[in-house]
C-alpha positions in Angstrom: 25.2 -1.8 6.9 26.1 1.8 6.8 23.2 4.3 7.4 22.8 7.6 5.9 22.2 9.9 9.0 21.4 13.8 9.1 22.0 15.7 12.1 20.2 18.7 11.7 21.4 21.6 14.1 24.7 20.0 14.5 26.2 21.9 17.4 28.1 20.5 20.4 25.8 17.6 21.2 25.2 16.8 17.4 29.2 17.0 16.7 29.8 14.6 19.5 27.1 12.1 18.1 28.4 12.6 14.7 31.8 11.5 15.5 30.4 8.5 17.5 28.3 7.5 14.4 31.0 7.9 11.9 33.2 5.6 14.0 30.4 3.3 13.7 30.5 3.4 10.0 27.4 5.6 9.5 27.6 8.0 6.7 26.8 11.3 8.5 25.7 14.8 7.3 25.3 17.8 9.6 23.1 20.4 8.7 24.0 23.8 10.2 22.8 27.3 9.3 25.7 29.0 8.1 29.4 28.5 6.2 31.3 28.9 9.4 29.2 26.1 10.7 30.2 23.8 7.8 33.9 24.8 8.2 33.6 24.0 12.1 32.3 20.5 11.4 35.0 20.2 8.7 37.6 20.3 11.3 36.2 17.4 12.9 36.1 15.3 9.8 32.2 15.7 9.4 30.6 16.4 6.3 28.1 19.3 6.4 25.9 21.4 4.5 24.4 24.9 5.1 20.6 25.4 5.3 19.2 28.6 6.9 15.5 27.7 7.7 14.9 31.3 8.9 15.0 32.4 5.1 12.2 29.9 4.3 14.5 28.1 1.7 12.7 26.6 -1.5 14.4 23.4 -1.1 16.6 21.5 1.3 20.1 20.5 0.2 20.1 17.4 -1.8 22.4 15.8 0.8 19.3 15.7 3.3 17.1 13.7 0.9 17.3 9.9 1.4 18.2 9.7 4.9 17.7 6.7 6.7 17.6 8.7 10.1 17.1 12.1 10.8 18.2 13.9 14.3 16.5 17.2 14.8 18.5 19.4 17.1 17.6 22.6 15.8 16.4 25.0 18.3 13.3 27.1 17.8 13.6 30.9 17.4 14.0 33.0 20.4 10.4 34.7 20.2 6.8 33.8 19.2 4.8 30.8 20.0 5.5 28.7 17.1 8.6 27.0 16.0 8.9 28.3 12.3 12.1 26.2 11.8 10.4 23.0 12.3 7.6 24.1 10.1 9.8 25.2 7.3 11.9 21.8 7.2 8.8 19.7 7.5 7.1 21.5 4.7 9.8 20.6 2.3 9.8 16.7 3.3 7.4 14.5 1.5 8.4 11.6 3.6 10.2 11.1 6.6 12.5 8.4 7.9 12.9 7.4 11.5 13.3 10.8 13.5 14.8 11.4 16.9 13.8 15.1 18.0 15.1 17.1 20.8 12.8 18.9 23.0 12.6 20.1 26.7 11.3 19.2 30.0 10.0 22.8 30.2 6.7 21.8 28.2 5.6 20.4 31.7 5.3 23.7 33.2 5.3 24.4 36.9 4.6 20.8 38.6 5.1 22.4 42.1 7.8 19.9 42.9 6.0 17.0 42.1 7.3 13.6 40.7 6.0 13.3 37.0 6.5 11.2 34.1 5.5 11.2 30.5 1.9 10.9 31.2 1.8 14.4 32.6 0.1 16.6 30.3 2.1 19.3 28.8 1.3 22.9 30.2 4.2 25.1 29.0 4.2 28.4 31.3 7.0 30.2 29.1 7.1 31.1 25.4 10.3 29.3 24.9 8.6 26.0 26.0 5.4 26.7 23.9 7.7 26.8 21.0 9.2 23.4 21.8 5.7 22.0 22.4 4.7 23.7 19.0 7.6 21.6 17.5 6.7 18.4 19.1 3.2 18.6 17.7 4.6 19.5 14.1 6.8 16.3 14.3 4.2 14.2 15.4 1.7 15.4 12.8 4.4 14.8 9.9 6.0 11.6 11.0 5.7 8.9 8.5 7.9 6.4 10.5 9.2 5.8 14.0 9.5 9.1 15.8 11.2 9.6 19.3 11.1 12.8 21.1 13.3 13.5 23.9 12.5 15.8 26.5 15.8 17.0 27.9 16.7 18.4 31.2 19.6 20.9 31.7 22.7 19.7 30.1 25.6 19.7 32.3 29.4 18.4 31.9 32.6 19.1 29.8 32.1 22.5 28.0 28.9 23.3 30.0 30.5 23.9 33.6 29.2 27.5 34.9 32.7 28.7 35.6 32.2 32.2 34.2 29.1 32.9 36.3 30.7 31.5 39.4 34.0 33.6 38.6 31.6 36.6 38.6 30.4 35.7 42.0 26.8 36.0 41.0 24.3 35.0 43.9 21.9 32.3 43.9 18.4 32.0 45.4 18.5 30.4 48.8 18.6 26.6 48.7 15.5 26.3 51.0 13.4 28.5 48.4 15.1 27.0 45.1 12.5 25.0 43.2 13.5 21.4 41.7 15.1 21.1 38.3 16.4 18.2 36.4 19.5 17.5 34.5 21.4 15.1 32.2 25.2 15.0 31.7 26.4 15.9 28.2 27.9 12.5 27.8 24.8 10.6 28.7 22.7 12.7 26.2 25.1 11.7 23.4 24.8 7.9 24.5 21.1 8.2 24.7 21.0 9.7 21.3 23.4 7.0 19.8 21.4 4.2 21.2 18.1 5.8 19.7 19.5 5.0 16.5 19.4 1.3 17.0 15.9 0.9 18.4 12.7 1.7 16.4 10.7 2.6 19.6 8.3 5.7 19.3 6.8 8.4 21.6 8.0 10.8 24.4 10.7 10.3 26.6 12.2 12.1 29.4 16.1 12.5 29.1 17.1 13.2 32.6 19.2 11.6 35.2 18.2 9.8 38.3 18.3 12.5 40.9 16.6 16.0 40.5 18.1 18.9 42.5 17.8 22.6 42.5 19.8 25.1 40.6 21.2 26.8 43.6 22.3 23.4 44.9 24.0 22.7 41.4 25.9 26.0 41.5 27.0 25.7 45.0 28.3 22.0 44.6 30.1 22.9 41.3 31.7 25.9 43.0 33.0 23.8 45.8 34.3 21.2 43.5 36.4 23.7 41.3 37.7 25.7 44.2 35.6 28.7 43.1 34.0 31.2 45.6 30.7 29.6 46.6 27.6 31.7 45.6 25.9 34.0 48.1 22.5 33.0 48.9 19.6 35.6 48.5 15.9 35.6 49.0 13.6 35.3 46.2 12.5 39.0 46.7 16.2 39.9 46.1 16.6 37.4 43.3 13.7 39.3 41.5 15.8 42.5 41.5 19.4 41.1 40.7 19.2 38.0 38.9 18.6 38.1 34.9 15.3 37.3 33.4 16.3 34.0 32.1 17.3 32.6 35.5 14.3 34.2 37.2 12.1 32.3 34.5 13.4 29.0 35.5 13.1 29.7 39.1 9.1 29.8 38.5 8.9 26.1 37.9 9.6 23.1 40.1 9.5 19.5 39.0 11.0 16.1 39.6 10.8 14.0 36.4 11.3 10.2 36.1 13.2 8.7 33.6 12.1 5.0 33.9 10.5 4.9 30.4 13.7 6.1 28.6 15.9 3.3 30.4 13.6 0.7 29.7 12.8 1.5 26.0 16.6 1.9 25.3 18.0 -0.8 27.6 20.4 1.7 28.7 21.8 2.7 32.2 23.2 6.1 33.0 26.8 6.6 33.3 26.4 9.7 35.4 23.0 9.0 37.3 23.8 12.1 39.7 25.8 14.9 39.9 28.0 13.5 42.2 29.3 10.9 39.5 29.5 13.9 37.0 31.6 15.9 38.9 33.9 13.0 40.2 34.6 12.6 36.4 35.4 16.1 36.0 38.5 16.3 37.9 39.8 19.8 38.5 39.6 20.9 34.8 36.4 22.3 32.9 35.8 24.6 30.1 34.0 27.9 30.9 30.4 28.4 30.2 27.7 30.7 31.1 25.3 28.4 32.9 23.9 25.1 33.1 22.7 24.5 29.3 18.9 24.4 28.9 17.3 22.9 26.0 
């Protein structure tokens, strides 16, 4: 039976998911913030509507009403402690169907390299993570049906390789000083979201692969794989002077995150459980991107 599915914030991951769901026979509508986004999705054969939540709309597009499943991929704004976009959307929804909400592992804050799971209390150490946690809580308060929150690590894979950064020969923090981080292959995240459509489990789930690493190790291994200059390693003191604020903020947190709950709930195994499998599948071609994409 065809489901009516809304993918709010239908960017790269949402587009790949939409195409998979349409192939399965679902009726999918992508919600984006602009007419250009509608045109982009039309080019992929995906129905779409524009709704700019930053402008506090009085109503949502009619196509959004009556959905059987909502995916919320809309990122919070770039400033503040609250996610005004989630708040605006939820204020216009009287009743929610099953929802799958993308969040971030950043809500755990700095765990000093410890192994953690979903029982670890959230303690965001940055404003962007605080906005994500605010979104989680708003969705939990509003849920009238099953709600699945996916706390996603850094996304890598097709279109996400940091080739532009590596070509600029930007340095990385010395590997022996680099904190642990967590990631997920783009295609595995799409598969997880696709599988989430077929289950009714609720709760918070970590969407990461099986093998945490460090950001420095990631950049170095990607450079080696694609035959690019291996980044120069620098001290933390040097990193504070030369690395951008965004990268520096990630270097202030260290955690290794378990994904057992997710795999058990969805009955799924990862196609790319470690970076080695992801790199092997990449061959020698990839699209440029500025960095490991963070959620």
